[in-house]
C-alpha positions as CSV (number, residue, x, y, z in Angstrom):
1,M,-10.2,-0.3,-9.2
2,T,-6.4,-0.4,-9.5
3,V,-4.4,0.1,-12.7
4,W,-3.8,-3.7,-12.8
5,D,-7.6,-4.4,-12.9
6,R,-8.7,-1.6,-15.2
7,P,-9.1,-2.7,-18.9
8,E,-7.2,-0.8,-21.6
9,P,-9.2,1.4,-24.0
10,P,-9.1,0.9,-27.8
11,T,-5.8,1.9,-29.5
12,Q,-7.2,4.1,-32.2
13,P,-6.5,6.5,-33.8
14,V,-2.8,6.4,-32.7
15,P,-1.6,2.9,-31.7
16,L,-1.2,3.2,-27.9
17,D,-1.1,0.8,-25.0
18,R,0.3,0.6,-21.5
19,E,3.3,-1.3,-22.6
20,R,4.4,1.5,-25.0
21,I,3.6,4.2,-22.4
22,V,5.7,2.4,-19.7
23,A,8.6,1.9,-22.2
24,A,8.6,5.6,-23.0
25,A,8.4,6.6,-19.4
26,I,11.3,4.3,-18.5
27,A,13.4,5.7,-21.3
28,L,12.7,9.2,-20.0
29,A,13.6,8.2,-16.4
30,D,16.8,6.5,-17.6
31,E,17.8,9.7,-19.4
32,G,16.9,12.2,-16.7
33,G,15.5,10.6,-13.5
34,L,12.0,10.6,-12.2
35,E,11.8,14.3,-12.5
36,A,12.0,13.9,-16.2
37,V,8.8,11.8,-16.3
38,S,5.4,13.3,-16.6
39,L,2.3,12.2,-18.6
40,R,2.8,15.2,-20.9
41,K,6.4,14.3,-21.6
42,V,5.5,10.7,-22.2
43,A,2.7,11.7,-24.5
44,A,5.2,13.9,-26.5
45,R,7.6,11.0,-26.8
46,L,4.8,8.9,-28.2
47,D,3.5,11.7,-30.4
48,A,0.1,11.4,-28.8
49,G,-2.2,13.9,-27.0
50,P,-1.6,14.1,-23.3
51,M,-5.3,13.5,-22.5
52,R,-5.2,10.2,-24.3
53,L,-2.8,8.8,-21.7
54,Y,-5.3,9.5,-18.9
55,R,-7.5,6.8,-20.5
56,Y,-4.7,4.3,-19.7
57,I,-3.2,5.7,-16.6
58,S,-4.9,8.0,-14.1
59,T,-2.0,9.4,-12.1
60,K,1.8,9.7,-12.2
61,E,1.9,7.4,-9.2
62,E,0.2,4.7,-11.3
63,L,2.8,5.2,-14.0
64,F,5.6,4.8,-11.4
65,D,3.9,1.6,-10.2
66,L,3.9,0.2,-13.8
67,M,7.5,1.3,-14.4
68,V,8.7,-0.5,-11.2
69,D,6.8,-3.6,-12.2
70,E,8.4,-3.6,-15.6
71,I,11.8,-3.5,-13.9
72,Q,10.7,-6.3,-11.6
73,A,10.8,-8.5,-14.7
74,E,14.6,-7.9,-14.8
75,I,14.9,-8.9,-11.2
76,L,12.8,-12.1,-11.5
77,P,15.2,-15.1,-11.5
78,E,15.2,-17.2,-14.6
79,E,14.6,-20.3,-12.6
80,Q,13.6,-21.2,-9.0
81,P,16.6,-20.7,-6.7
82,G,17.9,-23.8,-5.0
83,D,17.5,-22.7,-1.4
84,W,16.4,-19.8,0.6
85,R,19.8,-18.2,1.0
86,E,20.4,-18.3,-2.8
87,A,16.9,-16.9,-3.3
88,L,17.5,-13.9,-1.1
89,S,21.0,-13.4,-2.5
90,I,19.7,-13.4,-6.0
91,L,17.0,-11.0,-5.1
92,A,19.5,-8.6,-3.6
93,H,22.1,-8.7,-6.4
94,R,19.5,-8.6,-9.2
95,T,17.8,-5.6,-7.6
96,R,21.2,-3.8,-7.3
97,Q,22.0,-4.6,-10.9
98,A,18.6,-3.3,-12.1
99,A,19.1,-0.1,-10.0
100,L,22.5,0.5,-11.6
101,R,20.9,0.2,-15.0
102,H,17.9,2.3,-14.0
103,E,19.1,4.6,-11.2
104,W,15.6,6.1,-10.6
105,L,14.6,2.7,-9.2
106,A,16.5,3.5,-6.0
107,D,14.1,6.4,-5.4
108,L,11.1,4.0,-5.4
109,L,12.5,1.1,-3.5
110,G,11.1,0.2,-0.1
111,G,7.6,1.8,-0.3
112,R,4.2,0.1,-0.3
113,P,4.2,-3.0,-2.5
114,A,2.6,-2.6,-5.9
115,F,0.7,-5.7,-6.9
116,G,1.7,-6.0,-10.5
117,P,2.3,-9.4,-12.1
118,N,6.1,-9.2,-12.1
119,G,6.4,-7.9,-8.6
120,L,4.1,-10.7,-7.4
121,A,6.2,-13.3,-9.2
122,V,9.3,-12.0,-7.5
123,T,7.7,-12.1,-4.1
124,E,6.3,-15.6,-4.8
125,A,9.7,-17.0,-5.8
126,T,11.3,-15.5,-2.7
127,L,8.7,-16.7,-0.2
128,A,8.5,-20.1,-1.9
129,A,12.2,-20.6,-1.2
130,L,11.6,-20.2,2.5
131,D,8.4,-22.0,2.7
132,G,8.3,-24.6,5.6
133,L,11.6,-23.4,7.2
134,A,9.9,-21.4,9.9
135,D,6.5,-19.9,10.8
136,I,5.2,-17.4,8.3
137,D,5.9,-14.4,10.6
138,T,9.6,-15.4,10.9
139,V,9.8,-15.9,7.2
140,M,8.3,-12.4,6.6
141,R,10.7,-10.8,9.0
142,A,13.6,-12.5,7.3
143,V,12.6,-11.2,3.9
144,E,12.0,-7.7,5.4
145,T,15.4,-7.7,7.1
146,V,17.3,-8.6,4.0
147,S,15.2,-6.2,1.8
148,A,15.9,-3.4,4.3
149,Y,19.6,-4.0,4.0
150,F,19.9,-4.1,0.2
151,N,17.5,-1.2,-0.3
152,G,19.5,1.0,1.9
153,A,22.8,-0.1,0.4
154,I,21.5,0.5,-3.1
155,R,20.3,3.9,-2.2
156,R,23.7,4.8,-0.7
157,E,25.5,3.6,-3.8
158,I,23.3,5.5,-6.2
159,T,23.5,8.6,-4.1
160,N,27.3,8.4,-4.3
161,L,27.2,7.9,-8.1
162,R,25.0,11.0,-8.4
163,A,27.4,13.0,-6.2
164,E,30.3,12.0,-8.4
165,R,28.5,13.3,-11.5
166,A,27.2,16.4,-9.8
167,T,30.7,17.4,-8.4
168,G,32.9,15.9,-11.1
169,L,34.9,14.2,-8.3
170,S,35.3,10.5,-8.0
171,K,35.2,8.9,-4.5
172,H,39.0,9.1,-4.2
173,D,39.2,12.6,-5.7
174,W,36.7,13.7,-3.1
175,Q,38.6,12.0,-0.3
176,R,41.8,13.7,-1.4
177,A,40.0,17.1,-1.4
178,Q,38.8,16.5,2.1
179,G,42.1,15.1,3.3
180,P,43.7,18.2,4.8
181,H,40.6,19.0,6.8
182,V,40.1,15.5,8.1
183,T,43.8,15.2,8.9
184,R,43.6,18.4,11.1
185,I,40.5,17.2,12.9
186,L,41.9,13.7,13.6
187,A,45.2,15.2,14.9
188,T,43.3,16.7,17.8
189,G,42.9,13.3,19.3
190,R,39.2,13.8,19.9
191,F,38.1,11.1,17.5
192,P,40.3,8.0,18.1
193,A,37.9,5.4,16.8
194,L,37.3,7.5,13.6
195,A,41.1,7.9,13.2
196,K,41.5,4.1,13.4
197,A,38.9,3.6,10.7
198,V,40.5,6.2,8.4
199,Y,44.1,5.1,8.8
200,D,43.8,1.4,9.4
201,G,40.5,0.5,7.6
202,T,40.6,-1.3,4.2
203,D,39.0,0.6,1.3
204,V,36.7,-1.6,-0.7
205,D,34.6,-1.0,-3.8
206,A,30.8,-0.8,-3.8
207,E,30.2,-4.3,-5.0
208,T,32.5,-5.9,-2.4
209,S,30.9,-3.8,0.3
210,F,27.4,-4.8,-0.8
211,A,28.3,-8.5,-1.1
212,T,30.0,-8.6,2.3
213,G,27.2,-6.8,4.1
214,L,24.6,-9.1,2.5
215,D,26.5,-12.2,3.6
216,W,26.5,-10.9,7.2
217,V,22.8,-10.3,7.1
218,L,22.1,-13.7,5.6
219,D,24.3,-15.3,8.3
220,A,22.1,-13.6,10.9
221,V,18.9,-14.8,9.2
222,A,20.4,-18.3,9.0
223,A,21.0,-18.3,12.7
224,K,17.4,-17.2,13.4
225,L,16.0,-19.9,11.1
226,A,18.1,-22.6,12.7
227,R,16.9,-21.6,16.2
228,P,14.2,-23.9,17.5
229,P,10.8,-22.3,18.1
230,A,10.2,-21.0,21.6
């Protein structure tokens, strides 16, 4: 029986339910990452005995599933998107925004799906927008392709944000610190393509990079959906 199917026990003597447990766990994760979350620490935050939490949640993995599903409520669009491209774009951007609010989410993206109510609602809204545009296998590959892009891009962005905090160096500070070494290496002429990227490429912010890459992936999906079946 999954955590979604298992009934909650009575709330006495201390008022307790999965909603309060998940809210406390999310607060801990927002403050210190997933490593700051344990059933013992959640129990302490709720002023409850740790063993009581096991009546509601069996493992930390179940707790993570519940936390992700709670954040899926932030990702779920307020209304049904107008078309498939808008649906996938909204999914990508709202997932990024949620991960920027809750950086630990990046560590849990892309794994096996959890069948919580909010996650299922997000999936339903996404698939409904593509329903009838192609066979179901093509639709599934389209969603998987877009998800693979934005999950990877989000992880990269969150990794860079964590590096900035850990080193105390912004992206540009880090680039300046690495500049003399990179300049010497490129002066050897061994890496002409890299030199062109460094000296001629346009530096863009994370949001612009994310949006541009997403548009390119959606263009590729659109071409596939427009192709007549073999």
